N, C-alpha and C positions, 0 to 999 in steps of 0.2 A: 861965196858959201851956197852950198847947195840946199835948196828946200826940200822937205821931207817927201812931196809928192814926187818931184824931179827924181830924188835918190830911189824911191820906189820903183819908178818907171825904168831906170837905170839898172836897177837889180833886176827888174823883171827881162830887161833886154839880155843881160848876162845869163841869167836862166836859160831862156829861149835859145840862145846861142849855143850853150852847151847842150841843150836837148836836141837840137838839130845836128850838132857835130857827132853825139851818140848815135843818132839814127843813121847819118851817113857811115859812119863807122861799121855798125851793126849790118847795114845792106851792103857794104864793100865786102865785108866778111861773108855774108850769106852767099853772095854772088861767086866768090872764090872758092867757098865750099864745095858748091853745087857744078863747078865745070868738070869737066871729063880729068880723071886721074887715074888710079888703080881701080877705082870703080867708076862707071860710065854714069851720065847724066840719070839716065833713066833708072839705074839703080839706086842711086841715091835718091831720088824722088819716091822710089816703093818705101825706103827707110823711113823718109820723113813722112809719108804716109801712114806706115806700121806705128811710128812714134805718136802721130796725131792722135790716131785710134786708141792706142794706151793710155794716152794722156787723158782721154776724154774731152777734146778739144773740138767740138762741130765747126766751128767756123774753119779750122786749121784743114779738119778731113775734108771738107768741100772745096778748099782751095786745092789741096793735093791731089783730089780726085779729079778736078778741073784740068790741072797741069798733066797729070798721067794721060786723060782721054786725049788731051791734045797731042801728046807725044805717041800716040798709037795704041794706049792701052785698051783693051775692051771690059765690057762687064765681066768676062768670064776671069780674066788676069786680078779684077780688082777684087771680085768675090774671092779667088784663092790666095790673094794677099790677106784679104779679113780673115778667111779661116785660121792661116797660120799665125797670125796675131793672136786670135782667140785660144788657138792650141797653146802656144807658147806661154801666155800671160795664164791661162790654167796651170799648166806643167809649173813654171815657176813658183806660183803659189804653193802648189802640193808639194813641190821638193822642199821649198823654203820652210813649210810648217812641219814636215817630217825630217828636214836636214839630211836629205839624202846626198851620200857621195858622189862627186862627180864622175868617176868611173864606173858607176853600178852597172848602165847599161853599154857600155864600149862594145861588147860584142855584135849589137845590132846594130851599129851604127852604119846608115846608109841602106839599112834592109827596108 
């Protein structure tokens, strides 16, 4: 028969094993998602950067900014990405608040 302390240690090892497996699966999924596909890796990193900004996640913003910088993004590109996020974040709140129809400004698309 297993004593209480040994049972707790065994359960702890099982939990840690599950955490390690989840972490490994998460990391594998992230690496697969970031590989070039229909979108290039750089484009995906900009999406990740924008998501981090919109989520108000300072650690992720710093991480994605560093990765983008290593991939050749300059301050001007990062600032432009930030401007786009801020614009659409504001516009999303505005259109949601007024419940505007999607095709309202379709005439000016691309202008």
